[in-house]
Backbone as JSON Lines, residues from 0, in Angstrom:
{"i":0,"aa":"X","n":[77.74,137.22,95.39],"ca":[78.58,138.13,94.61],"c":[78.62,137.69,93.15]}
{"i":1,"aa":"X","n":[78.6,138.63,92.29],"ca":[78.64,138.28,90.87],"c":[80.08,138.23,90.39]}
{"i":2,"aa":"X","n":[80.26,137.55,89.28],"ca":[81.6,137.4,88.72],"c":[82.18,138.74,88.27]}
{"i":3,"aa":"X","n":[81.31,139.72,88.01],"ca":[81.8,141.03,87.57],"c":[82.66,141.68,88.65]}
{"i":4,"aa":"X","n":[82.39,141.35,89.9],"ca":[83.14,141.95,91.01],"c":[84.44,141.2,91.32]}
{"i":5,"aa":"X","n":[84.68,140.11,90.61],"ca":[85.89,139.32,90.88],"c":[87.11,140.01,90.29]}
{"i":6,"aa":"X","n":[88.13,140.13,91.11],"ca":[89.37,140.72,90.63],"c":[90.54,139.83,91.04]}
{"i":7,"aa":"X","n":[91.48,139.67,90.1],"ca":[92.68,138.88,90.34],"c":[93.86,139.67,89.81]}
{"i":8,"aa":"X","n":[94.84,139.93,90.66],"ca":[96.01,140.7,90.24],"c":[97.27,140.02,90.75]}
{"i":9,"aa":"X","n":[98.28,139.93,89.88],"ca":[99.59,139.45,90.31],"c":[100.38,140.68,90.74]}
{"i":10,"aa":"X","n":[100.72,140.75,92.01],"ca":[101.49,141.89,92.52],"c":[102.99,141.7,92.25]}
{"i":11,"aa":"X","n":[103.47,140.46,92.48],"ca":[104.89,140.2,92.34],"c":[105.12,138.7,92.25]}
{"i":12,"aa":"X","n":[106.11,138.31,91.44],"ca":[106.55,136.92,91.38],"c":[108.05,136.94,91.66]}
{"i":13,"aa":"X","n":[108.48,136.1,92.59],"ca":[109.88,136.13,93.0],"c":[110.37,134.78,93.49]}
{"i":14,"aa":"X","n":[111.69,134.63,93.47],"ca":[112.35,133.43,93.96],"c":[112.6,133.66,95.45]}
{"i":15,"aa":"X","n":[111.96,132.83,96.3],"ca":[112.06,133.03,97.75],"c":[113.24,132.27,98.34]}
{"i":16,"aa":"X","n":[113.51,131.09,97.79],"ca":[114.59,130.26,98.32],"c":[115.07,129.34,97.21]}
{"i":17,"aa":"X","n":[116.37,129.09,97.18],"ca":[116.92,128.21,96.16],"c":[118.12,127.48,96.74]}
{"i":18,"aa":"X","n":[118.25,126.2,96.36],"ca":[119.37,125.4,96.85],"c":[119.73,124.37,95.79]}
{"i":19,"aa":"X","n":[121.03,124.18,95.6],"ca":[121.5,123.16,94.67],"c":[122.69,122.45,95.3]}
{"i":20,"aa":"X","n":[122.63,121.14,95.33],"ca":[123.74,120.36,95.87],"c":[124.12,119.27,94.88]}
{"i":21,"aa":"X","n":[125.41,119.07,94.75],"ca":[125.94,117.98,93.91],"c":[126.96,117.23,94.76]}
{"i":22,"aa":"X","n":[126.46,116.4,95.7],"ca":[127.33,115.8,96.7],"c":[128.37,114.82,96.15]}
{"i":23,"aa":"X","n":[128.12,114.26,94.98],"ca":[129.05,113.26,94.45],"c":[129.81,113.75,93.22]}
{"i":24,"aa":"X","n":[130.0,115.08,93.14],"ca":[130.82,115.56,92.04],"c":[132.27,115.56,92.53]}
{"i":25,"aa":"X","n":[133.25,115.39,91.7],"ca":[133.17,115.3,90.25],"c":[132.88,113.89,89.73]}
{"i":26,"aa":"X","n":[132.82,112.89,90.6],"ca":[132.6,111.51,90.14],"c":[131.3,111.38,89.35]}
{"i":27,"aa":"X","n":[130.29,112.16,89.71],"ca":[129.0,112.09,89.01],"c":[129.15,112.4,87.52]}
{"i":28,"aa":"X","n":[130.18,113.19,87.17],"ca":[130.36,113.58,85.77],"c":[131.16,112.57,84.97]}
{"i":29,"aa":"X","n":[131.72,111.57,85.64],"ca":[132.55,110.6,84.93],"c":[131.78,109.35,84.54]}
{"i":30,"aa":"X","n":[130.51,109.29,84.93],"ca":[129.68,108.13,84.59],"c":[129.5,108.06,83.07]}
{"i":31,"aa":"X","n":[129.62,106.86,82.53],"ca":[129.5,106.71,81.07],"c":[128.07,106.93,80.59]}
{"i":32,"aa":"X","n":[127.13,106.28,81.24],"ca":[125.73,106.44,80.82],"c":[124.97,107.2,81.88]}
{"i":33,"aa":"X","n":[124.43,108.32,81.48],"ca":[123.68,109.17,82.42],"c":[122.2,108.83,82.3]}
{"i":34,"aa":"X","n":[121.75,107.95,83.18],"ca":[120.32,107.58,83.2],"c":[119.84,107.63,84.64]}
{"i":35,"aa":"X","n":[119.7,108.84,85.15],"ca":[119.35,108.98,86.56],"c":[117.88,108.66,86.84]}
{"i":36,"aa":"X","n":[117.64,108.34,88.1],"ca":[116.26,108.23,88.56],"c":[115.92,109.61,89.1]}
{"i":37,"aa":"X","n":[114.89,110.21,88.54],"ca":[114.5,111.56,88.94],"c":[113.25,111.48,89.82]}
{"i":38,"aa":"X","n":[113.33,112.1,90.98],"ca":[112.18,112.17,91.88],"c":[111.82,113.64,92.05]}
{"i":39,"aa":"X","n":[110.56,113.98,91.77],"ca":[110.1,115.36,91.88],"c":[109.0,115.42,92.94]}
{"i":40,"aa":"X","n":[109.18,116.31,93.91],"ca":[108.15,116.54,94.93],"c":[107.67,117.97,94.8]}
{"i":41,"aa":"X","n":[106.36,118.14,94.87],"ca":[105.77,119.47,94.73],"c":[104.84,119.73,95.91]}
{"i":42,"aa":"X","n":[105.04,120.88,96.53],"ca":[104.18,121.3,97.64],"c":[103.81,122.76,97.44]}
{"i":43,"aa":"X","n":[102.67,123.13,97.98],"ca":[102.29,124.54,97.95],"c":[101.91,124.97,99.36]}
{"i":44,"aa":"X","n":[102.13,126.23,99.64],"ca":[101.67,126.81,100.9],"c":[101.26,128.24,100.62]}
{"i":45,"aa":"X","n":[100.52,128.81,101.55],"ca":[100.09,130.19,101.36],"c":[99.82,130.84,102.69]}
{"i":46,"aa":"X","n":[99.83,132.15,102.67],"ca":[99.46,132.91,103.86],"c":[98.82,134.22,103.44]}
{"i":47,"aa":"X","n":[97.9,134.67,104.24],"ca":[97.27,135.96,104.0],"c":[98.24,137.03,104.49]}
{"i":48,"aa":"X","n":[98.49,138.05,103.66],"ca":[99.42,139.1,104.08],"c":[98.76,140.48,104.07]}
{"i":49,"aa":"X","n":[97.45,140.48,104.01],"ca":[96.71,141.74,104.01],"c":[95.33,141.48,103.47]}
{"i":50,"aa":"X","n":[94.51,142.49,103.44],"ca":[93.15,142.3,102.95],"c":[93.17,141.86,101.49]}
{"i":51,"aa":"X","n":[92.59,140.7,101.22],"ca":[92.47,140.13,99.87],"c":[93.83,139.86,99.21]}
{"i":52,"aa":"X","n":[94.92,139.86,100.0],"ca":[96.25,139.66,99.44],"c":[96.91,138.45,100.08]}
{"i":53,"aa":"X","n":[97.5,137.6,99.22],"ca":[98.07,136.34,99.69],"c":[99.45,136.11,99.09]}
{"i":54,"aa":"X","n":[100.32,135.53,99.89],"ca":[101.58,135.03,99.36],"c":[101.36,133.54,99.13]}
{"i":55,"aa":"X","n":[101.64,133.08,97.92],"ca":[101.54,131.67,97.58],"c":[102.94,131.19,97.23]}
{"i":56,"aa":"X","n":[103.33,130.04,97.8],"ca":[104.66,129.5,97.56],"c":[104.54,128.12,96.93]}
{"i":57,"aa":"X","n":[105.22,127.96,95.81],"ca":[105.3,126.67,95.12],"c":[106.7,126.13,95.4]}
{"i":58,"aa":"X","n":[106.76,125.0,96.09],"ca":[108.04,124.41,96.47],"c":[108.26,123.14,95.64]}
{"i":59,"aa":"X","n":[109.38,123.12,94.92],"ca":[109.71,121.96,94.09],"c":[111.07,121.43,94.51]}
{"i":60,"aa":"X","n":[111.11,120.14,94.79],"ca":[112.38,119.48,95.13],"c":[112.62,118.38,94.1]}
{"i":61,"aa":"X","n":[113.77,118.45,93.45],"ca":[114.14,117.46,92.44],"c":[115.39,116.74,92.92]}
{"i":62,"aa":"X","n":[115.29,115.42,93.02],"ca":[116.44,114.61,93.41],"c":[116.77,113.68,92.25]}
{"i":63,"aa":"X","n":[118.05,113.69,91.84],"ca":[118.49,112.79,90.76],"c":[119.49,111.82,91.36]}
{"i":64,"aa":"X","n":[119.18,110.54,91.24],"ca":[120.09,109.5,91.73],"c":[120.59,108.69,90.56]}
{"i":65,"aa":"X","n":[121.88,108.4,90.6],"ca":[122.49,107.56,89.59],"c":[123.16,106.41,90.33]}
{"i":66,"aa":"X","n":[122.67,105.19,90.07],"ca":[123.18,104.0,90.76],"c":[123.23,104.22,92.27]}
{"i":67,"aa":"X","n":[122.09,104.6,92.83],"ca":[121.89,104.78,94.27],"c":[122.64,105.96,94.89]}
{"i":68,"aa":"X","n":[123.44,106.67,94.12],"ca":[124.14,107.84,94.65],"c":[123.42,109.09,94.18]}
{"i":69,"aa":"X","n":[123.29,110.06,95.07],"ca":[122.64,111.31,94.7],"c":[123.57,112.09,93.79]}
{"i":70,"aa":"X","n":[123.12,112.34,92.57],"ca":[123.89,113.13,91.62],"c":[123.67,114.62,91.92]}
{"i":71,"aa":"X","n":[122.39,114.99,92.09],"ca":[122.1,116.37,92.49],"c":[120.76,116.46,93.19]}
{"i":72,"aa":"X","n":[120.63,117.52,93.96],"ca":[119.4,117.85,94.67],"c":[119.15,119.33,94.43]}
{"i":73,"aa":"X","n":[118.03,119.65,93.81],"ca":[117.68,121.05,93.54],"c":[116.37,121.37,94.26]}
{"i":74,"aa":"X","n":[116.37,122.46,95.0],"ca":[115.16,122.89,95.7],"c":[114.87,124.34,95.34]}
{"i":75,"aa":"X","n":[113.63,124.6,95.0],"ca":[113.19,125.94,94.6],"c":[111.94,126.28,95.39]}
{"i":76,"aa":"X","n":[111.89,127.49,95.91],"ca":[110.64,128.02,96.45],"c":[110.32,129.24,95.61]}
{"i":77,"aa":"X","n":[109.38,129.06,94.69],"ca":[108.93,130.15,93.81],"c":[107.7,130.74,94.46]}
{"i":78,"aa":"X","n":[107.71,132.04,94.66],"ca":[106.6,132.66,95.38],"c":[105.96,133.77,94.56]}
{"i":79,"aa":"X","n":[104.76,134.1,94.96],"ca":[104.06,135.2,94.33],"c":[103.14,135.87,95.32]}
{"i":80,"aa":"X","n":[102.9,137.14,95.08],"ca":[101.92,137.87,95.88],"c":[100.75,138.17,94.96]}
{"i":81,"aa":"X","n":[99.58,137.72,95.37],"ca":[98.37,137.83,94.55],"c":[97.28,138.55,95.33]}
{"i":82,"aa":"X","n":[96.55,139.41,94.63],"ca":[95.39,140.06,95.23],"c":[94.15,139.49,94.55]}
{"i":83,"aa":"X","n":[93.22,139.04,95.39],"ca":[91.99,138.43,94.87],"c":[90.82,138.94,95.68]}
{"i":84,"aa":"X","n":[89.83,139.47,94.99],"ca":[88.64,139.91,95.71],"c":[87.39,139.52,94.92]}
{"i":85,"aa":"X","n":[86.3,139.39,95.66],"ca":[85.02,139.09,95.02],"c":[84.78,137.62,94.76]}
{"i":86,"aa":"X","n":[85.63,136.74,95.31],"ca":[85.46,135.3,95.11],"c":[84.76,134.68,96.32]}
{"i":87,"aa":"X","n":[83.92,133.67,96.08],"ca":[83.33,132.94,97.2],"c":[84.46,132.18,97.9]}
{"i":88,"aa":"X","n":[84.21,131.72,99.11],"ca":[85.25,131.02,99.87],"c":[85.74,129.78,99.12]}
{"i":89,"aa":"X","n":[84.82,129.03,98.5],"ca":[85.2,127.84,97.73],"c":[86.09,128.2,96.54]}
{"i":90,"aa":"X","n":[85.67,129.23,95.8],"ca":[86.44,129.65,94.64],"c":[87.79,130.21,95.04]}
{"i":91,"aa":"X","n":[87.83,130.93,96.16],"ca":[89.08,131.5,96.65],"c":[90.07,130.37,96.96]}
{"i":92,"aa":"X","n":[89.57,129.3,97.57],"ca":[90.43,128.14,97.87],"c":[91.04,127.57,96.6]}
{"i":93,"aa":"X","n":[90.25,127.47,95.55],"ca":[90.74,126.95,94.28],"c":[91.74,127.89,93.63]}
{"i":94,"aa":"X","n":[91.5,129.19,93.76],"ca":[92.43,130.18,93.2],"c":[93.79,130.07,93.9]}
{"i":95,"aa":"X","n":[93.76,130.02,95.24],"ca":[95.0,129.97,96.02],"c":[95.67,128.6,95.88]}
{"i":96,"aa":"X","n":[94.86,127.53,95.86],"ca":[95.42,126.18,95.86],"c":[95.78,125.63,94.5]}
{"i":97,"aa":"X","n":[95.21,126.17,93.43],"ca":[95.46,125.61,92.1],"c":[95.9,126.67,91.08]}
{"i":98,"aa":"X","n":[95.13,127.75,90.97],"ca":[95.41,128.74,89.92],"c":[96.74,129.47,90.16]}
{"i":99,"aa":"X","n":[96.98,129.9,91.4],"ca":[98.23,130.62,91.72],"c":[99.46,129.72,91.53]}
{"i":100,"aa":"X","n":[99.47,128.47,92.06],"ca":[100.62,127.6,91.8],"c":[100.83,127.36,90.3]}
{"i":101,"aa":"X","n":[99.73,127.25,89.56],"ca":[99.83,127.06,88.11],"c":[100.5,128.28,87.45]}
{"i":102,"aa":"X","n":[100.21,129.46,87.97],"ca":[100.83,130.7,87.47],"c":[102.32,130.71,87.78]}
{"i":103,"aa":"X","n":[102.7,130.19,88.95],"ca":[104.11,130.2,89.38],"c":[104.94,129.11,88.71]}
{"i":104,"aa":"X","n":[104.29,128.03,88.27],"ca":[105.02,126.85,87.78],"c":[106.02,127.14,86.66]}
{"i":105,"aa":"X","n":[105.67,127.91,85.62],"ca":[106.65,128.15,84.55],"c":[107.94,128.82,85.06]}
{"i":106,"aa":"X","n":[107.8,129.69,86.04],"ca":[108.97,130.35,86.62],"c":[109.82,129.35,87.39]}
{"i":107,"aa":"X","n":[109.16,128.5,88.17],"ca":[109.88,127.49,88.94],"c":[110.55,126.48,88.01]}
{"i":108,"aa":"X","n":[109.85,126.11,86.95],"ca":[110.38,125.15,85.97],"c":[111.66,125.69,85.33]}
{"i":109,"aa":"X","n":[111.63,126.98,84.96],"ca":[112.8,127.61,84.36],"c":[113.96,127.67,85.37]}
{"i":110,"aa":"X","n":[113.65,128.0,86.62],"ca":[114.69,128.1,87.65],"c":[115.35,126.74,87.89]}
{"i":111,"aa":"X","n":[114.55,125.66,87.94],"ca":[115.09,124.31,88.12],"c":[115.99,123.96,86.94]}
{"i":112,"aa":"X","n":[115.51,124.21,85.73],"ca":[116.28,123.9,84.53],"c":[117.63,124.62,84.53]}
{"i":113,"aa":"X","n":[117.59,125.9,84.88],"ca":[118.8,126.71,84.91],"c":[119.79,126.2,85.98]}
{"i":114,"aa":"X","n":[119.27,125.89,87.16],"ca":[120.11,125.39,88.25],"c":[120.81,124.1,87.86]}
{"i":115,"aa":"X","n":[120.04,123.17,87.29],"ca":[120.6,121.86,86.91],"c":[121.67,122.04,85.84]}
{"i":116,"aa":"X","n":[121.39,122.9,84.85],"ca":[122.38,123.15,83.8],"c":[123.65,123.79,84.36]}
{"i":117,"aa":"X","n":[123.47,124.78,85.23],"ca":[124.63,125.46,85.83],"c":[125.41,124.5,86.74]}
{"i":118,"aa":"X","n":[124.72,123.48,87.23],"ca":[125.36,122.47,88.06],"c":[126.16,121.47,87.24]}
{"i":119,"aa":"X","n":[126.12,121.62,85.9],"ca":[126.92,120.75,85.03],"c":[126.19,119.52,84.54]}
{"i":120,"aa":"X","n":[124.9,119.44,84.78],"ca":[124.13,118.26,84.37],"c":[123.3,118.59,83.13]}
{"i":121,"aa":"X","n":[122.86,117.54,82.39],"ca":[122.01,117.78,81.21],"c":[120.72,118.51,81.62]}
{"i":122,"aa":"X","n":[120.21,119.32,80.71],"ca":[119.01,120.1,80.97],"c":[117.87,119.21,81.47]}
{"i":123,"aa":"X","n":[117.15,119.7,82.44],"ca":[116.0,118.99,82.99],"c":[114.78,119.88,82.86]}
{"i":124,"aa":"X","n":[113.8,119.45,82.08],"ca":[112.55,120.18,81.97],"c":[111.46,119.4,82.67]}
{"i":125,"aa":"X","n":[110.87,120.0,83.67],"ca":[109.8,119.33,84.42],"c":[108.56,119.22,83.55]}
{"i":126,"aa":"X","n":[107.88,118.1,83.67],"ca":[106.63,117.89,82.93],"c":[105.55,118.8,83.51]}
{"i":127,"aa":"X","n":[104.57,119.17,82.7],"ca":[103.46,119.99,83.22],"c":[102.76,119.28,84.39]}
{"i":128,"aa":"X","n":[102.19,120.07,85.27],"ca":[101.51,119.54,86.45],"c":[100.06,120.0,86.43]}
{"i":129,"aa":"X","n":[99.15,119.1,86.77],"ca":[97.73,119.45,86.85],"c":[97.44,119.88,88.29]}
{"i":130,"aa":"X","n":[97.54,121.18,88.55],"ca":[97.35,121.69,89.91],"c":[95.9,121.59,90.36]}
{"i":131,"aa":"X","n":[94.95,121.62,89.41],"ca":[93.55,121.44,89.79],"c":[93.33,120.06,90.39]}
{"i":132,"aa":"X","n":[93.93,119.04,89.77],"ca":[93.79,117.67,90.28],"c":[94.47,117.54,91.65]}
{"i":133,"aa":"X","n":[95.65,118.13,91.79],"ca":[96.35,118.07,93.08],"c":[95.53,118.75,94.18]}
{"i":134,"aa":"X","n":[94.97,119.91,93.85],"ca":[94.18,120.66,94.83],"c":[92.92,119.87,95.22]}
{"i":135,"aa":"X","n":[92.24,119.3,94.24],"ca":[91.04,118.5,94.51],"c":[91.37,117.32,95.42]}
{"i":136,"aa":"X","n":[92.51,116.68,95.14],"ca":[92.96,115.55,95.95],"c":[93.23,116.0,97.39]}
{"i":137,"aa":"X","n":[93.87,117.14,97.57],"ca":[94.15,117.66,98.92],"c":[92.86,117.95,99.67]}
{"i":138,"aa":"X","n":[91.89,118.53,98.98],"ca":[90.6,118.86,99.6],"c":[89.9,117.58,100.04]}
{"i":139,"aa":"X","n":[89.92,116.55,99.16],"ca":[89.28,115.27,99.5],"c":[89.96,114.62,100.69]}
{"i":140,"aa":"X","n":[91.3,114.63,100.71],"ca":[92.03,114.04,101.83],"c":[91.7,114.76,103.13]}
{"i":141,"aa":"X","n":[91.63,116.07,103.09],"ca":[91.31,116.85,104.29],"c":[89.91,116.52,104.78]}
{"i":142,"aa":"X","n":[88.96,116.37,103.84],"ca":[87.58,116.04,104.21],"c":[87.51,114.64,104.82]}
{"i":143,"aa":"X","n":[88.26,113.68,104.24],"ca":[88.28,112.31,104.77],"c":[88.89,112.28,106.16]}
{"i":144,"aa":"X","n":[89.97,113.05,106.36],"ca":[90.61,113.1,107.68],"c":[89.66,113.71,108.71]}
{"i":145,"aa":"X","n":[88.95,114.76,108.32],"ca":[88.0,115.41,109.22],"c":[86.87,114.45,109.58]}
{"i":146,"aa":"X","n":[86.39,113.69,108.58],"ca":[85.31,112.72,108.82],"c":[85.8,111.61,109.75]}
{"i":147,"aa":"X","n":[87.01,111.12,109.52],"ca":[87.58,110.06,110.36],"c":[87.77,110.58,111.78]}
{"i":148,"aa":"X","n":[88.2,111.82,111.92],"ca":[88.41,112.41,113.24],"c":[87.09,112.55,113.99]}
{"i":149,"aa":"X","n":[86.04,113.02,113.3],"ca":[84.77,113.2,113.98],"c":[84.14,111.84,114.34]}
{"i":150,"aa":"X","n":[84.41,110.8,113.52],"ca":[83.95,109.45,113.86],"c":[84.63,108.98,115.14]}
{"i":151,"aa":"X","n":[85.96,109.2,115.22],"ca":[86.71,108.83,116.42],"c":[86.16,109.56,117.63]}
{"i":152,"aa":"X","n":[85.88,110.85,117.48],"ca":[85.4,111.65,118.6],"c":[84.05,111.16,119.1]}
{"i":153,"aa":"X","n":[83.18,110.71,118.2],"ca":[81.85,110.26,118.62],"c":[81.86,108.84,119.15]}
{"i":154,"aa":"X","n":[82.91,108.06,118.81],"ca":[82.92,106.65,119.27],"c":[83.51,106.53,120.66]}
{"i":155,"aa":"X","n":[84.1,107.57,121.18],"ca":[84.7,107.48,122.53],"c":[83.74,107.9,123.59]}
């Protein structure tokens, strides 16, 4: 297939799930120096929902701890419906695994920032993420696991 036949369309971008917890408030707000340890976890998932149409979900969990106590926990599932046609299977994997999450990230970043601010904490802006590198790493890990599994299967 030639690149001329490739089509990519964003059908919809939406917030699928959101959660914010501040288990140690109001004490969390009385701390003199606010220097939390921030832990950010990012996951993606997807499903086919029709011919050439996929739902891609970018899940971000941010945990802020101050002196071993959880100050806040914010979870966002930013989703999008994308239509993609004319891509090879390899390219389609990259589109779903890297390009779509990259498209969703600014929306998720804004939602996290807004949640944290509304929760009474200083603004939190997530650093940019290299989704191509994350996707490549996932593909390599899957290939290594498959190779290890087939080695196990042949050694028995």
